[in-house]
C-alpha positions as CSV (number, residue, x, y, z in Angstrom):
1,M,77.1,96.6,100.0
2,P,78.5,96.9,103.6
3,R,77.2,99.9,105.5
4,N,80.6,101.5,105.9
5,V,81.3,101.3,102.2
6,V,78.0,103.1,101.3
7,L,78.8,105.8,103.8
8,F,82.4,106.2,102.7
9,F,81.4,106.4,99.1
10,A,78.4,108.7,99.7
11,L,81.0,111.1,101.1
12,A,83.3,110.5,98.1
13,V,80.4,111.4,95.9
14,G,80.9,115.0,96.8
15,A,84.5,114.7,95.6
16,V,83.9,112.5,92.6
17,A,83.8,115.1,90.0
18,C,86.1,117.7,91.3
19,K,88.3,119.5,88.8
20,K,91.9,119.6,89.8
21,E,91.7,123.2,90.9
22,E,88.8,122.5,93.3
23,T,89.6,120.9,96.7
24,V,88.0,117.6,97.8
25,E,87.6,119.1,101.3
26,K,85.3,121.9,100.1
27,T,83.1,119.6,98.1
28,V,82.8,117.1,101.0
29,E,81.9,120.0,103.3
30,Q,79.1,121.0,101.0
31,V,77.7,117.5,101.0
32,V,77.9,117.3,104.8
33,E,76.4,120.8,105.1
34,A,73.5,119.7,103.0
35,K,73.0,116.9,105.6
36,A,72.6,114.4,102.7
37,L,74.2,111.8,104.9
38,A,73.0,112.7,108.5
39,P,69.2,113.3,108.4
40,A,68.0,114.3,111.8
41,A,64.9,112.1,111.6
42,A,66.7,108.9,110.5
43,A,66.5,106.0,113.0
44,P,69.7,104.2,113.8
45,I,70.6,101.4,111.4
46,A,69.5,98.1,112.9
47,P,70.0,95.0,110.7
48,A,67.3,92.4,110.7
49,Q,69.9,89.7,111.5
50,P,73.4,89.7,112.9
51,V,76.0,91.2,110.4
52,A,79.7,90.4,110.4
53,A,82.0,93.4,111.1
54,P,82.7,95.2,107.8
55,A,86.2,95.1,106.4
56,A,88.1,98.3,106.9
57,V,87.9,100.7,104.0
58,A,91.3,101.5,102.6
59,A,92.4,105.2,102.9
60,A,91.1,107.4,100.1
61,G,93.4,109.0,97.7
62,P,93.0,110.9,94.4
63,L,92.1,108.8,91.4
64,D,92.6,110.4,88.0
65,V,89.7,109.3,85.9
66,S,90.8,111.1,82.6
67,S,91.3,107.8,80.9
68,A,87.6,107.0,81.1
69,G,86.7,109.3,78.2
70,D,86.4,112.9,77.1
71,D,83.7,113.7,79.6
72,W,86.1,113.0,82.4
73,K,89.3,114.7,81.2
74,G,91.0,116.6,84.0
75,F,88.8,115.2,86.7
76,T,89.8,113.3,89.9
77,L,87.9,111.7,92.7
78,A,88.5,110.3,96.2
79,A,88.6,106.6,96.0
80,P,89.9,103.7,98.1
81,A,93.6,102.6,97.5
82,G,93.8,100.4,94.6
83,A,90.6,101.6,92.9
84,T,90.5,101.7,89.0
85,A,88.4,103.8,86.7
86,K,87.2,103.0,83.1
87,G,84.5,104.1,80.7
88,G,81.4,101.9,81.0
89,L,78.0,101.6,79.4
90,L,76.5,104.5,81.4
91,G,79.7,106.6,81.9
92,L,82.3,106.1,84.5
93,E,82.8,102.9,86.5
94,V,85.1,102.9,89.6
95,K,85.9,99.5,91.1
96,Q,88.1,98.3,93.9
97,G,87.9,94.6,94.9
98,D,84.6,92.8,95.3
99,G,83.0,95.3,97.7
100,F,83.2,98.5,95.8
101,H,81.6,99.4,92.4
102,L,80.5,103.0,91.7
103,E,78.8,104.2,88.5
104,M,78.7,107.7,87.4
105,S,77.3,109.6,84.4
106,T,77.2,113.2,83.3
107,G,73.9,115.1,83.5
108,K,71.4,115.8,86.1
109,S,69.7,113.0,88.0
110,D,66.0,112.6,88.1
111,L,66.0,111.3,91.7
112,A,62.2,111.4,91.9
113,A,61.9,108.9,89.1
114,R,64.8,106.8,90.6
115,K,62.9,106.8,94.0
116,K,59.8,105.4,92.3
117,E,61.9,102.6,90.7
118,I,63.4,101.8,94.0
119,Q,60.0,101.7,95.7
120,G,58.7,99.4,92.9
121,N,61.5,96.9,92.8
122,D,60.0,93.4,93.7
123,I,63.4,91.7,94.1
124,N,65.6,94.2,96.0
125,K,62.8,95.3,98.2
126,L,62.9,98.7,99.9
127,K,63.0,98.6,103.7
128,R,63.4,102.4,104.3
129,F,65.1,105.6,103.1
130,L,67.7,106.9,105.5
131,T,68.1,110.1,103.3
132,D,65.5,111.4,101.0
133,S,66.5,114.9,99.8
134,K,66.5,116.7,96.4
135,D,70.1,115.6,95.7
136,A,70.5,112.3,97.5
137,L,68.9,109.0,98.4
138,V,70.4,106.7,100.9
139,Y,68.3,103.6,101.4
140,E,68.1,100.1,102.9
141,T,66.8,97.1,100.9
142,E,66.4,93.4,101.5
143,V,67.2,90.8,98.9
144,M,66.9,87.0,99.8
145,G,66.7,87.8,103.5
146,T,69.9,90.1,103.5
147,S,69.9,93.8,104.2
148,E,71.8,96.0,101.8
149,F,72.5,99.7,101.8
150,H,72.6,101.8,98.6
151,F,72.8,105.4,97.4
152,A,72.1,107.6,94.4
153,A,73.0,111.2,94.3
154,H,73.2,114.3,92.1
155,V,76.4,116.2,92.4
156,K,77.4,119.5,90.8
157,A,81.2,120.1,90.5
158,G,83.4,121.9,88.1
159,G,80.4,123.6,86.6
160,K,79.0,120.2,85.5
161,D,76.1,117.9,86.8
162,F,76.9,114.3,87.6
163,H,74.8,111.3,88.7
164,C,76.5,108.9,91.0
165,E,75.1,105.5,92.2
166,D,76.5,102.3,93.8
167,S,76.2,99.2,91.6
168,K,73.9,96.5,92.7
169,G,74.9,92.8,92.3
170,P,78.2,91.2,91.6
171,S,81.1,93.6,90.7
């Protein structure tokens, strides 16, 4: 997944489960304040091989996800223009084109267990964690000689817990 898409959507994670009466700005501020996306100790991202300039991310706008099922009634999220939401196997799937596929589920994340899974993956091999906090993992992997950036996060909004993760593989 292109670096700018991961960072854009990691910010959007904070806004993903906002009730209509909550503001997206407040939730994003909470994510930034938690420094989930800007760890002081993280080294600059340096790809192992030249990477083409990422495509521009379309402007974010509110996406009503009520149609994805009862767990999502009354919720909106910040998503790129043209994104669609539907109920999936694990909860909510949000897609836009080939470069964006986000999966969300209700409930609290076990990020410690998820971290162990990431570390043990023999195909999508972990290179490093850029963020490793109690509520967020942002990490770089390598698969077939290509660097990828991914995230998994726990978000609390509207009095509910949510797990959010980018999808790996083809959308």
